[in-house]
VEXSEKOL-236493 format. One record per atom (N, C-alpha, C): residue in one letter; chain; atom name; x, y negated, z. Coordinates in nm, 4 decimals, always signed. Example, Ala and Ser with C-alpha at 12.3 -4.5 7.8 and 13.67 -1.06 7.14 Angstrom:
<rs>
R, A, A, N, +1.3190, +0.5690, +0.7800
R, A, A, CA, +1.2300, +0.4500, +0.7800
R, A, A, C, +1.3200, +0.3300, +0.7800
R, S, A, N, +1.2850, +0.2250, +0.7080
R, S, A, CA, +1.3670, +0.1060, +0.7140
R, S, A, C, +1.2900, -0.0030, +0.7870
</rs>
This chain:
<rs>
R, X, A, N, +0.0867, +0.1063, -0.0073
R, X, A, CA, +0.0073, -0.0093, -0.0003
R, X, A, C, +0.0940, -0.1180, -0.0081
R, X, A, N, +0.0715, -0.2148, -0.0913
R, X, A, CA, +0.1438, -0.3403, -0.0913
R, X, A, C, +0.0529, -0.4460, -0.0153
R, X, A, N, +0.1238, -0.5087, +0.0491
R, X, A, CA, +0.0696, -0.6158, +0.1387
R, X, A, C, +0.0973, -0.7534, +0.0645
R, X, A, N, +0.0016, -0.8419, +0.0601
R, X, A, CA, +0.0070, -0.9636, -0.0161
R, X, A, C, +0.0571, -1.0574, +0.0888
R, X, A, N, +0.1463, -1.1360, +0.0667
R, X, A, CA, +0.2023, -1.2393, +0.1747
R, X, A, C, +0.0993, -1.3595, +0.1575
R, X, A, N, +0.0805, -1.4192, +0.2749
R, X, A, CA, -0.0103, -1.5622, +0.2679
R, X, A, C, +0.0467, -1.6576, +0.1694
R, X, A, N, -0.0211, -1.7302, +0.1121
R, X, A, CA, +0.0133, -1.8485, +0.0328
R, X, A, C, +0.0130, -1.9614, +0.1097
R, X, A, N, +0.1379, -2.0126, +0.1477
R, X, A, CA, +0.1512, -2.1039, +0.2359
R, X, A, C, +0.1201, -2.2418, +0.1714
R, X, A, N, +0.1599, -2.2423, +0.0466
R, X, A, CA, +0.1460, -2.3873, -0.0146
R, X, A, C, -0.0170, -2.4044, -0.0326
R, X, A, N, -0.1111, -2.3011, -0.0742
R, X, A, CA, -0.2455, -2.3043, -0.0806
R, X, A, C, -0.2968, -2.3475, +0.0654
R, X, A, N, -0.2610, -2.2828, +0.1593
R, X, A, CA, -0.3046, -2.3218, +0.3016
R, X, A, C, -0.2794, -2.4410, +0.3292
R, X, A, N, -0.1585, -2.4929, +0.2934
R, X, A, CA, -0.1161, -2.6491, +0.3175
R, X, A, C, -0.2013, -2.7453, +0.2679
R, X, A, N, -0.2414, -2.7066, +0.1142
R, X, A, CA, -0.3371, -2.7936, +0.0375
R, X, A, C, -0.4748, -2.7908, +0.0866
R, X, A, N, -0.5092, -2.6789, +0.1399
R, X, A, CA, -0.6701, -2.6683, +0.1936
R, X, A, C, -0.6822, -2.7245, +0.3237
R, X, A, N, -0.6021, -2.7379, +0.4021
R, X, A, CA, -0.6046, -2.7854, +0.5410
R, X, A, C, -0.6542, -2.9153, +0.5690
R, X, A, N, -0.7629, -2.9181, +0.6498
R, X, A, CA, -0.8262, -3.0340, +0.6824
R, X, A, C, -0.7220, -3.1370, +0.7718
R, X, A, N, -0.7167, -3.2667, +0.7133
R, X, A, CA, -0.6335, -3.3455, +0.7768
R, X, A, C, -0.7027, -3.4729, +0.8196
R, X, A, N, -0.6302, -3.5455, +0.9114
R, X, A, CA, -0.6894, -3.6701, +0.9487
R, X, A, C, -0.6431, -3.7862, +0.8468
R, X, A, N, -0.6826, -3.9023, +0.8706
R, X, A, CA, -0.6489, -4.0290, +0.7849
R, X, A, C, -0.4926, -4.0167, +0.7763
R, X, A, N, -0.4395, -4.0406, +0.8876
R, X, A, CA, -0.3033, -4.0519, +0.8943
R, X, A, C, -0.2101, -3.9434, +0.8383
R, X, A, N, -0.2592, -3.8115, +0.8786
R, X, A, CA, -0.1916, -3.7081, +0.8264
R, X, A, C, -0.1871, -3.6870, +0.6728
R, X, A, N, -0.3273, -3.7459, +0.6081
R, X, A, CA, -0.3169, -3.7342, +0.4728
R, X, A, C, -0.2390, -3.8381, +0.4104
R, X, A, N, -0.2440, -3.9552, +0.4614
R, X, A, CA, -0.1471, -4.0604, +0.4072
R, X, A, C, -0.0009, -4.0108, +0.3958
R, X, A, N, +0.0438, -3.9437, +0.5194
R, X, A, CA, +0.1814, -3.9084, +0.5293
R, X, A, C, +0.2094, -3.7829, +0.4341
R, X, A, N, +0.1277, -3.7013, +0.4300
R, X, A, CA, +0.1255, -3.5777, +0.3387
R, X, A, C, +0.1332, -3.6337, +0.1946
R, X, A, N, +0.0395, -3.7185, +0.1415
R, X, A, CA, +0.0207, -3.7682, +0.0197
R, X, A, C, +0.1793, -3.8329, -0.0279
R, X, A, N, +0.2086, -3.9111, +0.0619
R, X, A, CA, +0.3448, -3.9885, +0.0189
R, X, A, C, +0.4575, -3.9174, +0.0222
R, X, A, N, +0.4610, -3.7819, +0.0757
R, X, A, CA, +0.5714, -3.6989, +0.1007
R, X, A, C, +0.5954, -3.6230, -0.0214
R, X, A, N, +0.7458, -3.6419, -0.0526
R, X, A, CA, +0.7952, -3.5805, -0.1737
R, X, A, C, +0.7337, -3.6408, -0.3072
R, X, A, N, +0.6561, -3.7539, -0.3024
R, X, A, CA, +0.6065, -3.7948, -0.4287
R, X, A, C, +0.7224, -3.8597, -0.5238
R, X, A, N, +0.7029, -3.8344, -0.6480
R, X, A, CA, +0.8102, -3.8750, -0.7280
R, X, A, C, +0.8102, -4.0389, -0.7232
R, X, A, N, +0.9359, -4.0979, -0.7472
R, X, A, CA, +0.9456, -4.2462, -0.7473
R, X, A, C, +0.8608, -4.3241, -0.8256
R, X, A, N, +0.8227, -4.2778, -0.9482
R, X, A, CA, +0.7435, -4.3402, -1.0348
R, X, A, C, +0.5832, -4.3349, -1.0025
R, X, A, N, +0.5611, -4.2629, -0.9010
R, X, A, CA, +0.4154, -4.2611, -0.8625
R, X, A, C, +0.3909, -4.3765, -0.7500
R, X, A, N, +0.2666, -4.4395, -0.7361
R, X, A, CA, +0.2344, -4.5463, -0.6478
R, X, A, C, +0.2194, -4.4670, -0.5207
R, X, A, N, +0.2539, -4.5316, -0.4168
R, X, A, CA, +0.2513, -4.4997, -0.2620
R, X, A, C, +0.1134, -4.5360, -0.2329
R, X, A, N, +0.0692, -4.4650, -0.1322
R, X, A, CA, -0.0675, -4.5107, -0.0757
R, X, A, C, -0.0453, -4.5703, +0.0725
R, X, A, N, -0.1250, -4.6527, +0.0776
R, X, A, CA, -0.1077, -4.7265, +0.2451
R, X, A, C, -0.2511, -4.7070, +0.2964
R, X, A, N, -0.2562, -4.7472, +0.4193
R, X, A, CA, -0.3960, -4.7355, +0.5039
R, X, A, C, -0.4853, -4.8407, +0.4384
R, X, A, N, -0.4651, -4.9598, +0.3967
R, X, A, CA, -0.5680, -5.0238, +0.3516
R, X, A, C, -0.6316, -4.9946, +0.1977
R, X, A, N, -0.5341, -4.9282, +0.1346
R, X, A, CA, -0.5670, -4.8553, -0.0033
R, X, A, C, -0.6565, -4.7261, +0.0304
R, X, A, N, -0.6191, -4.6471, +0.1123
R, X, A, CA, -0.7037, -4.5388, +0.1558
R, X, A, C, -0.8428, -4.5784, +0.1977
R, X, A, N, -0.8637, -4.6887, +0.2708
R, X, A, CA, -0.9888, -4.7172, +0.3152
R, X, A, C, -1.0658, -4.7599, +0.2190
R, X, A, N, -1.0010, -4.8387, +0.1223
R, X, A, CA, -1.0871, -4.8694, -0.0121
R, X, A, C, -1.1272, -4.7623, -0.0829
R, X, A, N, -1.0509, -4.6510, -0.0797
R, X, A, CA, -1.0686, -4.5395, -0.1578
R, X, A, C, -1.1895, -4.4857, -0.0969
R, X, A, N, -1.1850, -4.4548, +0.0375
R, X, A, CA, -1.2950, -4.4032, +0.1059
R, X, A, C, -1.4264, -4.4655, +0.0998
R, X, A, N, -1.4245, -4.6023, +0.0779
R, X, A, CA, -1.5213, -4.6742, +0.0734
R, X, A, C, -1.5961, -4.6610, -0.0549
R, X, A, N, -1.5201, -4.6565, -0.1456
R, X, A, CA, -1.5817, -4.6422, -0.2925
R, X, A, C, -1.6153, -4.5139, -0.3215
R, X, A, N, -1.5510, -4.3938, -0.2647
R, X, A, CA, -1.5909, -4.2533, -0.2953
R, X, A, C, -1.6544, -4.1828, -0.1799
R, X, A, N, -1.7347, -4.2477, -0.1139
R, X, A, CA, -1.7950, -4.2027, +0.0097
R, X, A, C, -1.8506, -4.0577, +0.0011
R, X, A, N, -1.9095, -4.0264, -0.1176
R, X, A, CA, -1.9456, -3.9102, -0.1682
R, X, A, C, -1.8625, -3.7741, -0.1390
R, X, A, N, -1.7148, -3.8154, -0.1402
R, X, A, CA, -1.6224, -3.6987, -0.1183
R, X, A, C, -1.6030, -3.6924, +0.0338
R, X, A, N, -1.6705, -3.7646, +0.1351
R, X, A, CA, -1.6513, -3.7447, +0.2743
R, X, A, C, -1.7880, -3.7282, +0.3336
R, X, A, N, -1.8787, -3.6410, +0.2763
R, X, A, CA, -1.9913, -3.6152, +0.3634
R, X, A, C, -1.9766, -3.5334, +0.4719
R, X, A, N, -1.8581, -3.4777, +0.4952
R, X, A, CA, -1.8381, -3.3767, +0.6035
R, X, A, C, -1.7690, -3.4572, +0.7198
R, X, A, N, -1.7574, -3.5872, +0.7092
R, X, A, CA, -1.6911, -3.6802, +0.7909
R, X, A, C, -1.5619, -3.7288, +0.7579
R, X, A, N, -1.4868, -3.7764, +0.8206
R, X, A, CA, -1.3453, -3.8568, +0.7879
R, X, A, C, -1.2366, -3.7485, +0.7764
R, X, A, N, -1.2569, -3.6334, +0.7097
R, X, A, CA, -1.1672, -3.5368, +0.6901
R, X, A, C, -1.0930, -3.5550, +0.5524
R, X, A, N, -0.9840, -3.5310, +0.5401
R, X, A, CA, -0.9158, -3.5257, +0.4135
R, X, A, C, -0.8381, -3.4085, +0.3756
R, X, A, N, -0.8157, -3.3652, +0.2821
R, X, A, CA, -0.7423, -3.2330, +0.2157
R, X, A, C, -0.6614, -3.2759, +0.0920
R, X, A, N, -0.5255, -3.2156, +0.0843
R, X, A, CA, -0.4557, -3.2426, -0.0316
R, X, A, C, -0.5430, -3.1941, -0.1630
R, X, A, N, -0.5891, -3.0708, -0.1296
R, X, A, CA, -0.6687, -3.0002, -0.2291
R, X, A, C, -0.8013, -3.0869, -0.3026
R, X, A, N, -0.8742, -3.1304, -0.1965
R, X, A, CA, -0.9777, -3.2245, -0.2523
R, X, A, C, -0.9459, -3.3638, -0.2891
R, X, A, N, -0.8384, -3.4291, -0.2219
R, X, A, CA, -0.8487, -3.5704, -0.2341
R, X, A, C, -0.7288, -3.6192, -0.3360
R, X, A, N, -0.6115, -3.5521, -0.3136
R, X, A, CA, -0.4785, -3.6092, -0.3510
R, X, A, C, -0.4792, -3.6446, -0.5075
R, X, A, N, -0.5256, -3.5692, -0.5938
R, X, A, CA, -0.5367, -3.5905, -0.7266
R, X, A, C, -0.6268, -3.6985, -0.7455
R, X, A, N, -0.7440, -3.7003, -0.6881
R, X, A, CA, -0.8471, -3.8217, -0.7029
R, X, A, C, -0.7853, -3.9698, -0.6608
R, X, A, N, -0.7238, -3.9476, -0.5400
R, X, A, CA, -0.6466, -4.0827, -0.4992
R, X, A, C, -0.5380, -4.1154, -0.6042
R, X, A, N, -0.4594, -4.0308, -0.6654
R, X, A, CA, -0.3602, -4.0565, -0.7475
R, X, A, C, -0.4298, -4.1189, -0.8708
R, X, A, N, -0.5228, -4.0639, -0.9386
R, X, A, CA, -0.5992, -4.1187, -1.0501
R, X, A, C, -0.6457, -4.2626, -1.0327
R, X, A, N, -0.7042, -4.2608, -0.9060
R, X, A, CA, -0.7680, -4.3990, -0.8696
R, X, A, C, -0.6531, -4.4965, -0.8493
R, X, A, N, -0.5347, -4.4748, -0.7999
R, X, A, CA, -0.4308, -4.5770, -0.7732
R, X, A, C, -0.3848, -4.6099, -0.9215
R, X, A, N, -0.3548, -4.5090, -0.9984
R, X, A, CA, -0.3213, -4.5241, -1.1355
R, X, A, C, -0.4126, -4.6254, -1.2057
R, X, A, N, -0.5397, -4.5908, -1.2111
R, X, A, CA, -0.6313, -4.6824, -1.2923
R, X, A, C, -0.6606, -4.8193, -1.2185
R, X, A, N, -0.6204, -4.8196, -1.0819
R, X, A, CA, -0.6221, -4.9603, -1.0145
R, X, A, C, -0.5294, -5.0334, -1.0482
R, X, A, N, -0.4118, -4.9930, -1.0580
R, X, A, CA, -0.2987, -5.0574, -1.1016
R, X, A, C, -0.2957, -5.1177, -1.2519
R, X, A, N, -0.3789, -5.0316, -1.3229
R, X, A, CA, -0.4029, -5.0800, -1.4838
R, X, A, C, -0.4919, -5.2058, -1.4879
R, X, A, N, -0.5919, -5.2035, -1.3835
R, X, A, CA, -0.6948, -5.3126, -1.3738
R, X, A, C, -0.6474, -5.4384, -1.3362
R, X, A, N, -0.5467, -5.4193, -1.2209
R, X, A, CA, -0.4873, -5.5345, -1.1350
R, X, A, C, -0.3515, -5.5818, -1.2147
R, X, A, N, -0.3187, -5.5223, -1.3176
R, X, A, CA, -0.1639, -5.5609, -1.3743
R, X, A, C, -0.2012, -5.6991, -1.4589
R, X, A, N, -0.1113, -5.7687, -1.4652
R, X, A, CA, -0.1376, -5.9144, -1.5347
R, X, A, C, -0.1196, -5.8575, -1.6739
R, X, A, N, -0.1635, -5.9221, -1.7733
R, X, A, CA, -0.1804, -5.9143, -1.9074
R, X, A, C, -0.0479, -5.9764, -1.9669
R, X, A, N, +0.0138, -5.8906, -2.0558
R, X, A, CA, +0.1334, -5.9450, -2.1287
R, X, A, C, +0.0909, -6.0440, -2.2294
R, X, A, N, +0.2034, -6.1390, -2.2513
R, X, A, CA, +0.1722, -6.2443, -2.3582
R, X, A, C, +0.1683, -6.1869, -2.4966
</rs>
């Protein structure tokens, strides 16, 4: 019988995190070209995407990281000054 080892990366991604834990985990090992997240930005994201927080103020890398990343990227394009 072959025993399957636990998938630690998956467990880490699916783990329920507090606001501060998510912010630290999101920014951890992020490539330099990606925008970092801050408390004010996460609060804005949570307010705009309240439907993602029906179970309370819990975050997970699996459910929220990609959405935050996409939102930050689109937000930077909207707020970027136009070139002459």
